[in-house]
C-alpha positions in Angstrom: -17.4 20.2 -8.3 -20.0 20.2 -6.0 -20.6 22.2 -3.0 -19.1 20.7 0.2 -18.6 22.0 4.3 -15.7 21.9 5.0 -13.9 21.8 8.2 -10.4 22.5 9.6 -9.4 20.8 13.7 -6.5 20.6 15.7 -6.8 17.8 17.7 -7.1 14.4 16.8 -10.2 14.0 19.1 -12.0 16.9 17.5 -11.3 15.2 13.8 -12.7 12.0 15.0 -15.6 13.9 16.3 -16.4 16.1 13.3 -16.4 13.2 11.3 -18.7 11.1 13.1 -20.9 13.8 13.5 -21.0 14.7 9.4 -21.7 10.9 8.3 -22.2 9.8 6.0 -20.8 11.6 3.3 -18.0 12.8 4.7 -13.9 12.3 4.0 -10.5 13.3 5.6 -8.0 15.1 3.6 -4.3 15.5 4.3 -2.2 16.5 1.3 -5.3 15.7 -0.3 -3.3 14.3 -3.5 -5.9 11.5 -4.3 -9.3 13.0 -3.2 -9.2 15.9 -4.5 -8.1 14.3 -8.1 -11.7 12.0 -7.8 -13.8 14.8 -6.7 -12.6 16.0 -9.8 -13.6 13.3 -11.4 -17.0 13.1 -9.6 -16.0 9.6 -8.4 -15.9 10.7 -5.4 -18.5 13.3 -3.5 -18.1 14.4 -0.1 -20.4 16.5 1.1 -18.2 17.3 4.1 -14.3 17.5 3.3 -12.3 17.8 6.9 -8.6 18.8 6.6 -6.5 16.9 9.7 -3.6 18.4 8.0 -2.6 20.9 11.0 -3.8 18.5 13.5 -1.5 18.3 16.2 0.8 15.7 16.8 0.9 13.2 13.9 3.6 14.6 11.5 6.0 12.8 14.3 8.9 10.0 13.1 10.5 8.5 16.2 13.3 6.0 16.0 14.0 6.0 20.3 12.6 3.2 21.0 14.7 0.2 20.2 11.9 -2.2 19.4 9.8 -0.1 16.8 10.5 2.9 14.6 7.1 4.9 15.0 6.0 7.4 12.4 2.8 10.3 12.6 0.3 9.2 10.2 0.5 13.0 8.6 4.1 12.8 8.0 5.6 13.6 4.5 6.3 10.7 2.3 9.6 13.1 1.5 10.5 13.4 5.5 10.1 9.5 5.9 12.1 8.1 2.7 15.1 11.0 3.5 15.1 9.6 7.7 17.8 8.7 8.4 17.1 5.8 10.6 14.6 4.9 7.6 17.3 4.6 5.2 19.6 3.0 7.6 17.1 0.3 9.1 14.5 0.1 6.6 15.5 0.3 3.4 12.7 -1.0 1.4 10.3 1.2 2.9 12.8 4.3 2.1 12.7 3.4 -1.5 9.3 2.2 -1.6 8.9 6.1 -1.0 11.3 7.4 -3.1 9.8 5.3 -6.3 6.2 6.0 -5.6 6.0 9.7 -6.7 7.3 12.9 -7.7 9.6 15.3 -5.4 6.3 17.8 -5.7 3.8 14.6 -4.7 6.1 13.7 -2.2 6.3 16.9 -0.3 2.7 17.2 -0.4 1.1 13.6 0.3 1.2 11.5 3.6 2.1 8.1 4.6 -1.4 7.7 6.3 -3.3 9.0 3.5 -1.1 7.3 0.9 -1.7 3.7 2.7 -5.7 4.6 1.7 -5.2 6.1 -2.0 -7.5 4.3 -4.5 -7.3 1.9 -7.6 -5.9 3.5 -10.8 -8.0 1.5 -12.9 -9.7 3.6 -15.9 -13.0 1.6 -15.8 -13.3 2.8 -11.9 -12.4 6.5 -13.0 -13.9 6.9 -16.6 -16.8 7.7 -15.7 -20.6 5.8 -15.3 -21.0 4.9 -19.0 -18.1 2.1 -17.7 -19.2 -0.9 -15.4 -17.5 -1.1 -12.3 -18.8 -2.6 -8.8 -16.2 -0.4 -6.4 -17.8 3.1 -7.7 -21.3 1.4 -8.0 -21.6 -1.5 -6.2 -24.0 -4.2 -8.8 -22.9 -2.8 -11.6 -20.5 -5.3 -13.0 -17.0 -5.4 -14.1 -15.7 -4.2 -17.3 -12.0 -4.9 -16.9 -13.0 -8.7 -16.9 -13.4 -8.8 -20.7 -11.7 -5.8 -21.1 -8.9 -3.8 -21.4 -7.1 -5.7 -18.3 -3.4 -5.3 -18.8 -2.5 -3.7 -16.0 -4.9 -5.8 -13.9 -4.5 -8.5 -10.9 -3.2 -11.4 -10.9 -4.1 -12.2 -7.6 -6.7 -11.5 -5.5 -9.1 -11.3 -8.3 -12.9 -12.1 -7.8 -15.5 -12.5 -10.5 -16.6 -8.8 -9.0 -13.4 -6.8 -9.6 -9.6 -7.5 -10.5 -8.3 -3.7 -9.9 -4.7 -3.5 -8.6 -4.0 -1.5 -5.3 -1.7 0.5 -6.5 1.0 1.9 -3.8 4.4 1.0 -3.0 4.4 1.8 0.5 1.9 -0.6 1.8 3.2 -3.2 0.1 6.7 -2.2 1.7 5.1 -1.8 5.4 3.4 -5.4 4.7 6.4 -7.1 4.3 7.6 -5.8 7.6 4.7 -6.8 10.1 3.8 -2.8 10.3 1.1 -1.9 12.2 -1.6 1.2 12.1 -2.7 2.5 15.0 -6.4 3.9 15.0 -8.8 6.5 17.0 -12.5 6.7 16.5 -15.1 7.6 18.7 -14.9 3.7 20.6 -10.8 4.5 21.5 -7.6 3.4 19.3 -7.0 0.1 17.5 -4.6 -1.1 15.7 -4.6 -3.1 13.1 -2.0 -5.4 10.9 -1.0 -3.1 7.7 -1.0 -6.8 6.1 -4.8 -7.1 6.6 -5.9 -3.0 6.4 -6.9 -4.1 2.8 -9.7 -6.2 2.1 -9.7 -8.6 -1.0 -12.7 -7.6 -3.4 -14.4 -10.5 -3.2 -18.2 -9.6 -3.6 -18.0 -6.4 -2.4 -14.8 -4.5 -3.9 -16.8 -1.5 -3.0 -15.6 -2.1 0.9 -12.1 -1.6 0.3 -10.6 -1.0 3.7 -11.7 -3.2 7.3 -11.6 0.5 8.8 -15.3 1.9 10.1 -16.3 5.3 8.8 -15.4 7.0 11.5 -11.6 5.9 12.0 -8.7 7.9 11.6 -5.0 6.6 11.4 -2.9 8.3 13.9 0.2 6.2 13.3 2.2 3.5 11.6 4.5 1.1 14.0 7.2 -1.0 12.4 9.2 -3.5 14.4 13.1 -3.3 13.8 14.3 -6.0 12.7 17.8 -7.8 10.6 15.6 -8.2 7.5 14.8 -4.3 7.7 18.7 -3.7 7.2 19.3 -6.2 4.4 16.0 -4.9 2.1 14.5 -3.1 -1.3 11.9 -2.2 -3.0 12.2 -3.6 -6.6 9.6 -1.4 -8.8 9.4 -2.7 -12.8 7.1 -0.2 -14.9 6.7 1.3 -18.1 8.5 4.3 -17.3 10.7 5.3 -15.2 10.0 8.7 -14.1 7.1 7.7 -11.2 4.9 5.3 -13.0 2.3 3.1 -11.0 4.0 -0.6 -10.5 3.7 -3.4 -13.1 5.3 -5.3 -10.6 7.1 -4.8 -7.7 8.6 -6.9 -4.7 9.4 -5.6 -1.0 11.8 -8.0 0.1 14.4 -8.5 2.9 16.5 -11.3 4.6 18.2 -12.0 7.6 21.4 -14.3 6.9 23.7 -16.2 9.6 26.5 -18.1 6.9 24.2 -17.9 4.2 21.8 -19.6 5.4 18.2 -18.0 6.0 17.3 -17.3 9.2 14.4 -15.2 7.7 13.3 -13.8 4.6 10.2 -11.2 3.6 8.5 -11.3 0.9 5.7 -9.0 -0.3 4.5 -7.8 -3.8 3.3 -5.0 -5.7 1.0 -4.2 -9.1 0.1 -7.7 -9.3 -2.6 -8.1 -6.4 -6.0 -6.3 -5.4 -4.1 -5.3 -2.4 -0.6 -5.6 -0.6 0.2 -9.3 -1.3 2.4 -11.1 1.4 3.7 -14.1 -0.2 4.0 -16.2 3.1 4.5 -19.6 1.0 7.6 -18.3 -0.4 8.8 -16.9 2.1 9.0 -20.4 4.5 10.5 -21.9 1.3 13.5 -19.7 2.2 14.0 -20.1 5.9 16.3 -22.4 7.6 18.1 -23.1 4.1 21.3 -22.2 2.1 20.8 -18.8 0.0 21.4 -19.2 -3.5 20.1 -17.9 -6.7 18.3 -21.1 -7.7 16.6 -20.7 -4.4 15.6 -17.6 -4.7 14.0 -18.4 -7.9 11.8 -21.2 -6.5 10.4 -18.8 -4.0 9.7 -16.5 -6.5 7.4 -19.0 -8.5 5.8 -20.1 -5.1 4.9 -16.8 -4.7 3.2 -16.8 -8.0 1.7 -20.3 -8.3 -1.7 -19.1 -7.6 -2.0 -16.6 -10.0 -4.8 -16.1 -12.7 -4.1 -14.3 -15.2 -6.4 -12.5 -17.2 -6.4 -12.2 -21.6 -4.0 -9.4 -21.6 -1.8 -9.9 -18.4 -0.6 -12.9 -18.9 3.2 -11.4 -19.1 2.8 -10.4 -15.3 3.6 -13.6 -13.8 6.8 -14.1 -15.9 7.7 -10.6 -14.9 7.1 -10.8 -11.1 9.0 -14.1 -11.1 11.5 -12.2 -12.6 11.1 -9.0 -10.3 10.8 -11.1 -7.1 14.0 -13.0 -8.2 16.3 -10.2 -8.5 15.0 -8.4 -5.4 15.8 -11.4 -2.9 19.4 -11.2 -4.5 19.7 -7.3 -4.2 18.8 -8.5 -0.7 21.4 -10.8 -0.2 24.4 -8.2 -1.4 22.8 -5.9 1.2 22.5 -8.5 3.9 
């Protein structure tokens, strides 16, 4: 670990001003479950660390609004997962948090920080001997011709095929969640499914956030599809491994006809992936297992597997089909 300056602001306004004054090379941390790991690996080397863990007013979970759920960015993953309204009305969100990490990590990690976790690609984390455009822009991507079993089949580019590793953002993207951010220019709202960038030619630019923006809250619309939802995650081992394929799915049925469908994919794409064409294939039609399977196949129609991860296409189709059937049973 290298030397760095350390600040602990008490308000979000103070935190934003500190970050703006400390650029370049300043980073926020809340639970620290991602940043400190990357600092130990030498991937991150911030000159200034701003501890927002004691910023006031960002831990509340507010379910009083009939139109939306509001979650402070510093709320612990475990607190959100266990909240009775989240469990009842946003089942997929609760399940995505339960399946994301161990109890110890859920108690420490914040939901805002979880949205900004960086990839688990071994080449990104493996050190300077591996080419990685995320870590060193223009150095190349060792995964393209390397061991790419865990990499993306959707959203990749010639510069990067690293999978976005999170679960929470995938579930939020399925249900049209937004994040509110604060910067010296004021507040703005960003849709979660637009928060993470596709890698394109600049994979080191991972989100649309400016360097001086702080996520302060997450807002999720209340919908019937949220109640009849699930987060279905397939992994190499049951105990808190990262997804090989996952699906956040919600359904609103009326007399077995689909009024609304939500499908987002994890573990298979470079960013949380909303399968809009698959959703449209279901809406307005009777729900059947064959329809679920057809929607799953549409979700992966544009997949571009690499040498070692072609199995993810078949696995992803089965994952989405099973998730839709689970959501149907909850509708």
